[in-house]
C-alpha positions in Angstrom: -17.3 -79.5 34.1 -17.3 -77.3 31.0 -17.6 -80.3 28.7 -20.6 -81.6 30.7 -22.3 -78.2 30.6 -21.7 -78.3 26.9 -23.7 -81.6 26.9 -26.6 -79.7 28.5 -26.5 -77.0 25.8 -26.4 -79.6 23.0 -29.4 -81.4 24.5 -31.3 -78.2 24.7 -30.5 -77.5 21.1 -31.2 -80.9 19.6 -33.9 -82.4 21.9 -32.4 -85.8 21.1 -29.7 -87.7 23.0 -28.1 -89.2 19.8 -28.0 -85.9 17.9 -26.7 -84.1 20.9 -23.9 -86.6 21.3 -23.0 -86.3 17.6 -22.9 -82.5 17.8 -20.5 -82.8 20.7 -18.3 -85.3 18.9 -18.9 -88.1 21.5 -20.8 -91.3 21.7 -24.3 -91.4 23.2 -23.2 -93.5 26.2 -20.4 -90.8 26.9 -23.0 -88.0 26.8 -25.4 -89.9 29.1 -22.6 -90.7 31.5 -21.6 -87.1 31.6 -25.1 -85.9 32.3 -25.5 -88.5 35.1 -22.2 -87.3 36.6 -23.4 -83.7 36.5 -26.6 -84.8 38.2 -24.6 -86.5 41.0 -22.5 -83.4 41.5 -25.6 -81.2 41.7 -27.5 -83.7 43.8 -30.7 -83.3 41.6 -32.3 -84.8 38.6 -31.7 -82.5 35.6 -33.2 -84.5 32.6 -36.5 -86.2 32.3 -35.6 -89.5 30.7 -37.6 -92.2 28.9 -37.1 -93.9 25.6 -36.3 -90.5 24.3 -35.6 -87.0 25.7 -38.6 -85.6 27.6 -37.3 -82.2 28.6 -35.5 -80.7 31.6 -36.7 -80.8 35.2 -37.1 -77.3 36.8 -33.7 -77.8 38.3 -32.4 -78.7 34.9 -33.8 -75.5 33.4 -31.9 -73.5 36.0 -28.7 -75.4 35.3 -29.3 -74.7 31.6 -29.3 -71.0 32.2 -26.1 -71.2 34.2 -24.6 -73.4 31.5 -25.3 -70.8 28.9 -23.6 -68.1 31.1 -20.6 -70.2 32.1 -19.9 -71.6 28.6 -20.3 -68.2 27.1 -18.0 -66.6 29.6 -15.4 -69.3 29.0 -15.5 -68.8 25.3 -15.3 -65.0 25.7 -12.2 -65.4 28.0 -10.4 -67.6 25.5 -11.3 -65.2 22.6 -10.1 -62.2 24.6 -6.8 -63.7 25.5 -6.3 -64.8 21.9 -7.2 -61.3 20.6 -4.6 -59.7 22.9 -1.9 -62.0 21.3 -3.0 -62.1 17.7 -5.7 -59.5 17.1 -9.2 -60.5 16.1 -9.4 -63.9 14.6 -12.0 -66.7 14.4 -15.4 -67.1 12.8 -18.3 -64.7 13.3 -21.7 -66.4 13.0 -24.6 -64.3 12.0 -28.2 -65.2 11.2 -30.5 -62.7 9.4 -34.2 -62.6 8.4 -34.7 -63.2 4.7 -35.7 -59.6 4.0 -32.4 -58.3 5.5 -30.0 -60.8 3.9 -29.1 -58.4 1.1 -28.1 -55.7 3.6 -25.7 -58.0 5.5 -22.8 -57.1 3.2 -23.1 -53.5 4.2 -22.0 -54.6 7.7 -19.6 -57.5 7.0 -17.6 -55.7 4.2 -16.3 -52.8 6.3 -15.9 -55.1 9.3 -13.6 -57.3 7.3 -11.6 -54.3 6.1 -10.8 -53.5 9.8 -10.4 -57.1 10.9 -9.1 -59.2 7.9 -8.5 -62.3 9.9 -12.1 -62.8 10.9 -14.2 -65.3 8.8 -18.0 -65.2 8.5 -20.8 -67.7 8.3 -24.2 -66.2 7.4 -27.6 -68.1 7.7 -31.1 -67.2 6.7 -33.4 -67.8 9.6 -36.8 -66.6 11.0 -36.9 -64.0 13.7 -37.9 -66.6 16.3 -35.1 -69.0 15.2 -32.6 -66.2 15.5 -33.5 -65.6 19.2 -33.3 -69.4 19.9 -29.9 -69.6 18.2 -28.6 -66.7 20.3 -29.9 -68.4 23.5 -28.1 -71.6 22.7 -24.8 -69.9 21.7 -25.1 -71.2 18.1 -24.7 -67.7 16.6 -22.9 -64.6 17.7 -25.4 -62.1 16.4 -28.6 -61.7 14.4 -30.2 -59.1 12.2 -33.9 -59.0 12.7 -37.0 -56.8 13.5 -36.6 -54.8 16.7 -40.1 -53.4 17.4 -42.8 -55.6 16.0 -42.5 -58.7 18.3 -40.6 -59.2 21.6 -36.9 -59.8 21.1 -36.1 -61.1 24.6 -32.9 -60.6 26.5 -30.6 -59.1 23.9 -28.8 -55.9 23.3 -29.9 -54.1 20.1 -28.4 -51.7 17.6 -31.0 -50.1 15.1 -29.6 -50.3 11.6 -32.3 -49.0 9.2 -36.1 -48.6 8.7 -38.0 -51.0 6.5 -40.6 -49.5 4.2 -42.8 -51.5 1.8 -43.2 -51.6 -2.0 -45.6 -53.4 -4.3 -43.4 -55.2 -6.9 -45.4 -55.8 -10.1 -45.1 -55.6 -13.8 -45.8 -52.2 -15.4 -48.5 -53.6 -17.6 -50.3 -55.5 -14.7 -53.2 -54.1 -12.6 -51.9 -51.2 -10.5 -48.6 -51.3 -12.5 -49.0 -47.7 -13.8 -49.7 -46.2 -10.4 -47.4 -43.8 -8.4 -48.7 -45.2 -5.1 -51.1 -47.9 -4.0 -53.0 -48.7 -0.8 -52.9 -51.9 1.3 -56.5 -52.5 0.4 -55.6 -52.4 -3.3 -52.6 -54.7 -2.8 -54.9 -57.4 -1.4 -56.8 -57.6 -4.8 -53.8 -58.6 -7.0 -52.3 -62.1 -7.2 -49.6 -62.0 -4.5 -46.7 -64.3 -3.8 -45.5 -63.8 -0.2 -43.2 -65.3 2.4 -44.5 -68.2 4.4 -46.5 -67.5 7.6 -43.5 -68.5 9.9 -41.7 -65.4 8.7 -42.3 -62.2 10.7 -42.4 -60.1 7.5 -45.4 -62.2 6.4 -47.1 -61.6 9.8 -46.5 -57.9 9.4 -48.0 -57.8 5.9 -51.0 -59.9 7.0 -51.6 -57.4 9.8 -51.5 -54.5 7.5 -53.9 -56.1 5.0 -56.2 -56.9 7.9 -56.1 -53.3 9.2 -57.3 -52.3 5.6 -60.2 -54.7 6.0 -58.8 -57.3 3.7 -57.6 -60.9 4.1 -54.2 -62.2 3.0 -54.7 -64.7 0.3 -51.4 -65.3 -1.6 -51.5 -67.6 -4.5 -47.9 -68.7 -3.8 -45.8 -68.9 -0.6 -42.1 -69.4 -0.2 -39.3 -68.9 2.4 -37.0 -67.5 -0.4 -37.1 -63.9 -1.5 -35.2 -64.8 -4.7 -38.0 -67.3 -5.6 -40.7 -64.7 -5.0 -38.8 -62.2 -7.1 -38.4 -64.7 -9.9 -42.2 -65.1 -10.0 -42.8 -61.4 -10.0 -40.5 -61.2 -13.1 -42.9 -63.4 -15.0 -45.4 -60.6 -15.0 -48.1 -63.0 -13.6 -47.5 -62.3 -9.9 -47.0 -59.3 -7.6 -45.3 -59.3 -4.2 -44.7 -57.0 -1.3 -41.0 -56.4 -0.5 -39.0 -53.9 1.6 -37.8 -50.9 -0.4 -34.1 -51.5 0.3 -34.4 -55.1 -0.9 -36.2 -54.1 -4.1 -33.3 -51.6 -4.8 -30.7 -54.3 -4.1 -32.3 -56.8 -6.4 -31.8 -54.3 -9.3 -35.2 -53.9 -10.8 -35.4 -53.7 -14.6 -38.2 -52.8 -17.0 -41.0 -53.8 -16.9 -40.9 -54.5 -13.1 -41.8 -51.5 -10.8 -41.5 -51.0 -7.1 -44.5 -48.9 -6.1 -44.8 -47.3 -2.6 -47.6 -48.6 -0.5 -49.5 -45.9 1.5 -52.5 -45.6 3.7 -50.8 -46.2 6.0 -47.1 -46.0 5.1 -45.8 -48.8 7.4 -42.3 -48.7 8.9 -40.4 -51.4 10.8 -37.0 -51.1 12.4 -34.3 -53.6 11.4 -31.3 -54.0 13.7 -28.5 -56.0 15.1 -29.2 -58.2 18.1 -26.4 -59.7 20.3 -26.5 -61.6 23.6 -27.0 -59.4 26.6 -23.9 -60.7 28.3 -20.9 -58.9 29.7 -18.1 -59.1 28.9 -18.9 -59.5 25.2 -16.8 -61.7 22.9 -14.2 -59.5 21.2 -15.4 -60.3 17.6 -19.0 -59.6 18.6 -18.1 -56.4 20.4 -16.3 -55.2 17.2 -19.4 -56.0 15.2 -21.5 -53.8 17.5 -19.0 -51.0 17.1 -19.2 -51.4 13.3 -23.0 -51.5 13.3 -23.2 -48.2 15.3 -20.7 -46.6 12.9 -22.6 -47.5 9.7 -26.2 -47.2 10.9 -26.6 -43.5 10.2 -25.5 -43.9 6.5 -27.3 -47.2 6.1 -30.6 -45.7 7.1 -30.0 -42.7 4.9 -29.6 -44.9 1.7 
């Protein structure tokens, strides 16, 4: 039964029978047979079939919700028993928004000191992707915005507040200022994250509130690429203050506070709202709560 529920989860994740089978390590006929057996046991049609996957039936959507719960509980049970015998082990999977990637080490480093047998996989993802990955049990935790857009059914731990800086060359327009306004920021050649990133949507909203339009001359999903363009002296960008500090600014690049208004967003840890929680995830929550006061004070 657990394996067949895993097929449902894979199909929800991949939206393709062949890729779902591959991710489960089985052939497509094996996956299809498992799904049909599950339908026979339930007495209802779960998957709308055609030449390709066409989505779940209403009953299939409900089974998907139960599958997430049952598979998650099964994994948690196994992890908890293993932790009782061997301490915390395994791989902790975390996805973070690009603007928070540089801060992940502040969480994973002390965690590893306490639990040296845990390994990590870190991905850069959009805020929407993070929530989808949590739903489909593909990650154990995410680091994302908490208050700007709905975060769904998750438990949250606030980590720090994000404030914004104009990164620009000291000899560029506005480069000699102590502060700048959002209206002024709109008038310099900007390179920004792509519109699928929540950080970009936040910046667009702030520029709009100042009566300006967001018209970047370059877009990318990589903060490192944006920073590389700022270093040429021909572009400017808007970045979180903590990220600017982490990048290690050197002359002639300056990070100028943006005021009028001074915008603040809360960045935090998100984990599935399920109890009991997997031991390695529960330990991450404990660590996040421990370091949050000092992280926000930096």
